[in-house]
N, C-alpha and C positions, 0 to 999 in steps of 0.2 A: 780170349778177347776177340770181338768181332772185327773182321777185316772190312766191314761195310762202314766206311766213314761218311760217304756222300751217297744219298739215296735220291733219285730224281724220278719225276713223272712227266711223260710227254702226253699232253691232252688233259686239261684241267676242267673237264666237264664234271658231271655228277660222280662217276666212278673214279675219275682221276683225283678229284678233291678228296674223296673218301679214302683212296689208297694213300695219299700224302699224309692224311691225318692218322690213319689206323694201321697201316701195313709196314711202316718204316721201323727199323730197329730204334730203340729208345734214345740212344746217344748219337744217332746219325744226323748230319746236316741234311735238310730236305729242300730240294729245289724243284720248281715246276716250270714247264713251258707250255704255252698255248698260243695258237695263231691269232686269237683275239687279244689284242694288247690291253684292253680295258677290263679283262676278267680279273677279279680279285682272288689271290691265292688263299688257302687256309691259313689260319693264324700261326701255325707252326712251320710254315714254309715260306720261301722267298722265290720271287719270280726271277727267271734268268733266260738268257738267249739259248737257242738250240745248241750251239757249239758247246756252251757251258754245261748244259744238262747232259749232253752226250759224253762229257768227260767224267761222269759220276761212276762210282763202283757198281751200282745197280741202277738200271734204267727200266722203269715200268712203261710199257707201251699201252696207253689207255685211250687210243683213238678208234673210231669206227673202222671196220675192216676195209671199207672202200678207200681209206687213207693209207693203208698199209703199202700199196704199190709205190708210194712216194717216200714214206717214212722209213721203211725197212732198208731200202738200198742206201739211204743217207746215213742210217745208223751203222750199217756194215762198213762204210767208208770212214766215218768220223769217230767211232768209239775205239777205245783201247782194246786190243785182242783179248785181254784178261777180264774185261768188264762183263757183267752179266746183264743181258737184255732179257726182260721177262715179258712173255706173251700172256695176256689175260683175256684173250678174245673168247666170245661165247661159242665159237666154232673152232675146231682144232685141225682138221685135215688141210685146209687151204693155208692157214698161217704156217703150219709145219712145212708144207711144200715150199712156201715163199722164203722161209728162214733157210731151208736147205739150198734153194737156188742161189742165195746170196752168201753162202758159206758160214752162216751163223751156227748151224748145227755141228760144224767141225771145230768149233772153239772149245776150250777147256770148260767154260762155264755156260751151261744151257738150262733154261727153265721154261717149259710150256705148260700153262695152267688155265683153268677156268674156275674162278671163284663163284660158287653157287649162292652168292649173297651180294648185297649192294646197299646203297644209301637208304632205300625204303625199309628194308628189313632190319637195318642196324642204325636207325636214326639216333638212338641214345648210346651208341658205341657198341663194341663187340665183346666186352667183358661179360662173361656168364652166358653167352649165347652158344648154342650148339650149331656151329657153322661148318659147312663142308667146302672143300676146295679140291678139284680134280687136277691131278698131275699126270700129264701124258708123256713127258720126257724131261729128264734132269741129269745133270752131271756137273762136277766141279765143287770146290770148297765154298764158293759164294752161294751157289744154289742150296747146298746143304745147310749153310748158316741161315739163309733167309727162311727156308722151310722150318728150321728149328725155332726161329723167332716166331713164325706164325703158329706153330704148334703150342708154344708157350702162351700165346694169346688165346688159346682155346679153339683153334681151327683144326678140324679133322681133315687129314690128307687121304684122298682116294686115288689109287694108282690104276690106270687103265690106258689102253692104246688110244690114239687119236680117232681111229675108225670106230672103236667101241664107244667112245664118248659121243661121236656125232650120231651114231645109230640110236643110242639111248636118249640123247638130249633132243632128238627130233620129236620124240613123244612128249618129253617133259616140258620142253620150251616151245618148239614150233607149233605144236597142236594147241597148247593152252594160250599162247600169245595170239594165235590166229583166231580162236574163239573169242577171247577177251577183246581183241581189236574190233571184230565184227559187232559184238554187242555194244561196245563203246560207240561205234559210229552209227548204230541203230538208234542211239539216244535212249537206251533203257533207263528208266527212273524208278526211285522207290515208290511203293504203292501203299495206300492205307490198308490194303489187304495182304501185306507182306507175310510170307510164310518162311520158315527156316530154309527151305529149298531155294526160294527166290532170293533170299538174303545172301546165299552163297554165290549166286550169279552177280549180285551187286558188289560183293567183295572182289570177285574176279575183275569186274569192270574198274573198280577203284584202283586195283593194283596196276592194270594195264594203262590207266590214265597217267601214271607216273613214269611209264617207260618211254624212252625217246623213240622217235621215228627211226633214227639210225640203228638202234638196238633191234627194233622189230625187223627192219629190212636185212640186217646182217644175219639174223637167225633164219629168216625165210629164204633169202637168196643164196647164202653161202654155205649152208649145210646141205651136202649132197643127198641127204635122206629126207629133207623137209618136204620136197615136192610130193612124194608118195603119201606122206601123212595127210597133207592137205587134200590131195585128190581122193583118197579113200574116204575122208570125212565128207567131202562134197558129194561123192557118189552115194554114200550111205544116207545122207539127208535126202537126196533125190529119190532113193529107193523107198524111204519111209513116206515121203510125200505121195509117191505113186500108190503105195499100199493104203494110204488114207483116202485118196480119191477113188480108188477102185478096190474096195475091200473084197 
């Protein structure tokens, strides 16, 4: 029988709402907190104050990384030592260092993750989807039970270190989000002469249009390997331009 009776989410944005709806154990009470008092919670969840959600068995931190500096110390002080605080940030080295700084990695229950999916890719739910979730650190019975719940929902667990994650995701996320954001801001539109190749660019733009600015800047600013990926791309584009101008 699950020890997770109360499952809470801090930050009821797109991913926070998704987590409340799809990542909680079936029989758990679901609570959400957001700094916007007018934000409506998912139908299966109840709004609550910060102190109340911090008292849950499991607390998902679904805020932009820039908010971690205020949220993580507050959780370290106000949560029960046996509660499980779950990191779902799209970068891993900086959140891990911050959790360590405030003593959260010394607790019995620890779970540092990055779900490689979100509201856009799972608009109709997660059943039957082949979804991946990276786990960079875990310990304790609550972490084990929560991961088992997610596995039962069809989520594949990928184990790697925080550094391995950030190195690899710099290519997977930082590069693609950078290109997608640039094309989006260029205002690229469908053409009556669309080709399959061009349509793939439009698909990239459509995906990037749904990403929040907070997610984009978290990936670009807080992954220590993102700078090199962007610089290498810009350098290669400049080199190609030079070869075009001076064949």
